[in-house]
Each structure stands twice: as structure tokens, then as C-alpha cells.
VOBA-1610 file (N, C-alpha, C; in pm, whole numbers, padded with zeros to 5 digits, always signed):
BEGIN
Met+00396+02813+00225Met+00527+02754+00222Met+00514+02607+00184Pro+00576+02562+00075Pro+00562+02423+00034Pro+00639+02330+00128Asp+00578+02215+00154Asp+00647+02118+00238Asp+00731+02024+00151Asn+00814+01943+00214Asn+00906+01856+00141Asn+00834+01743+00070Glu+00717+01700+00120Glu+00647+01589+00057Glu+00592+01626-00079Ser+00566+01753-00105Ser+00510+01790-00234Ser+00617+01788-00343Arg+00743+01782-00307Arg+00851+01783-00406Arg+00884+01645-00459Arg+00857+01541-00384Arg+00887+01406-00432Arg+00759+01343-00486Pro+00772+01251-00583Pro+00651+01190-00639Pro+00582+01102-00536Ser+00452+01096-00546Ser+00376+01014-00451Ser+00396+00866-00484Asn+00358+00783-00391Asn+00369+00639-00413Asn+00279+00595-00528Phe+00168+00665-00549Phe+00078+00633-00660Phe+00148+00651-00794Val+00223+00758-00808Val+00295+00785-00933Val+00406+00681-00952Ile+00477+00650-00846Ile+00584+00550-00855Ile+00525+00414-00894Gly+00413+00378-00835Gly+00347+00252-00870Gly+00304+00248-01015Asn+00253+00359-01065Asn+00213+00363-01205Asn+00332+00354-01299Ile+00446+00407-01258Ile+00567+00394-01341Ile+00607+00246-01351Phe+00605+00175-01239Phe+00638+00033-01241Phe+00537-00046-01325Leu+00409-00016-01311Leu+00308-00086-01390Leu+00320-00051-01538Gly+00357+00071-01569Gly+00380+00107-01708Gly+00498+00030-01767Ala+00604+00015-01689Ala+00719-00064-01735Ala+00679-00210-01757Ala+00593-00264-01670Ala+00546-00402-01687Ala+00460-00413-01812Ala+00379-00311-01841Ala+00295-00314-01960Ala+00379-00305-02087Ile+00480-00218-02086Ile+00568-00207-02203Ile+00647-00336-02223Met+00681-00400-02114Met+00754-00526-02123Met+00673-00633-02194Leu+00542-00628-02183Leu+00457-00727-02249Leu+00465-00717-02402Phe+00492-00598-02455Phe+00505-00584-02599Phe+00626-00660-02653Phe+00729-00674-02572Phe+00853-00739-02613Phe+00872-00873-02544Phe+00765-00933-02497Phe+00779-01050-02411Phe+00832-01172-02485Val+00795-01190-02613Val+00845-01306-02687Val+00997-01299-02700Thr+01047-01183-02736Thr+01192-01166-02748Thr+01260-01182-02613Leu+01201-01123-02509Leu+01259-01137-02375Leu+01258-01283-02330Trp+01152-01356-02364Trp+01145-01497-02326Trp+01255-01577-02395Glu+01280-01547-02523Glu+01384-01618-02596Glu+01523-01589-02538Val+01543-01467-02491Val+01675-01429-02439Val+01692-01470-02293Leu+01590-01439-02210Leu+01604-01456-02065Leu+01536-01582-02010Gly+01443-01638-02083Gly+01372-01756-02035Gly+01276-01722-01922Val+01272-01808-01824Val+01179-01792-01713Val+01206-01664-01634Phe+01330-01617-01637Phe+01363-01494-01565Phe+01282-01375-01617Ala+01245-01376-01746Ala+01162-01269-01801Ala+01025-01268-01734Leu+00969-01386-01713Leu+00839-01395-01644Leu+00851-01350-01500Leu+00957-01391-01432Leu+00975-01349-01293Leu+00996-01199-01282Met+01069-01142-01379Met+01092-00998-01379Met+00960-00923-01402Trp+00876-00972-01494Trp+00746-00909-01519Trp+00657-00916-01395Met+00654-01033-01332Met+00572-01048-01212Met+00622-00958-01100Gly+00752-00942-01088Gly+00809-00854-00987Gly+00772-00708-01011Leu+00781-00663-01137Leu+00744-00524-01169Leu+00596-00499-01138Ala+00511-00593-01176Ala+00368-00576-01151Ala+00339-00576-01001Ala+00403-00664-00926Ala+00380-00671-00781Ala+00428-00544-00711Ile+00544-00494-00750Ile+00596-00371-00689Ile+00505-00253-00723Gly+00457-00247-00847Gly+00367-00140-00886Gly+00238-00140-00807Val+00178-00258-00790Val+00055-00268-00712Val+00082-00234-00566Tyr+00196-00276-00512Tyr+00232-00245-00374Tyr+00237-00094-00351Phe+00303-00021-00441Phe+00314+00124-00424Phe+00179+00193-00438Ile+00095+00145-00528Ile-00036+00207-00544Ile-00121+00185-00419Val-00119+00065-00366Val-00198+00034-00246Val-00141+00105-00124Lys-00009+00122-00120Lys+00056+00188-00006Lys+00014+00334+00004Asp-00020+00397-00107Asp-00056+00538-00109Asp-00201+00562-00067Lys-00272+00456-00032Lys-00412+00469+00009Lys-00423+00555+00134Asp-00514+00648+00133Asp-00533+00739+00245Asp-00607+00666+00356Ile-00549+00662+00476Ile-00612+00592+00587Ile-00704+00682+00668Asn-00698+00812+00642Asn-00784+00904+00716Asn-00926+00900+00658Pro-01026+00914+00744Pro-01162+00915+00690Pro-01185+01038+00604Gly-01264+01021+00503Gly-01292+01130+00411Gly-01381+01237+00476Gly-01377+01353+00421Gly-01460+01463+00471Gly-01602+01453+00415Pro-01682+01550+00448Pro-01819+01548+00397Pro-01819+01571+00246Pro-01914+01513+00176Pro-01919+01534+00030Pro-01956+01678-00003Asn-01907+01725-00115Asn-01937+01863-00156Asn-02062+01867-00237
//
């Protein structure tokens, strides 16, 4: 019987989505800087920080089992 946690994306996936958005934003950063100014930099830093937060939050705190 599947549990409810398997239906929603893990924090690792959510973090990678935010980091992917931050990486894509770098391709258009010159244009974003011209339009938004410093807010573009703050938005990029926020996306990267949120992405790293979600990836680190998904870290397993339980000790690992024996190696196979």
C-alpha cells in the first residue's frame, strides 16, 4: 500500500527545481539586470539559497545500514 509521502516530490527534487531556475536565470542575466537592476541579483541569490536549503533539508538523519 503506497503511503502519502511517495506521491509528493521530495525536498531534493524541489531544491533541484529551484537551482535549475537559478541556472537558467544566469543565461538571461544581462537582460534581467538591465530591466530589474539589483533586484535581479537578489532574486537569483534567493533562488539559489532556497534550492540549497531544500536539498540540505532532505538529508537523511538516520544512520545508514551495513554496506552491501
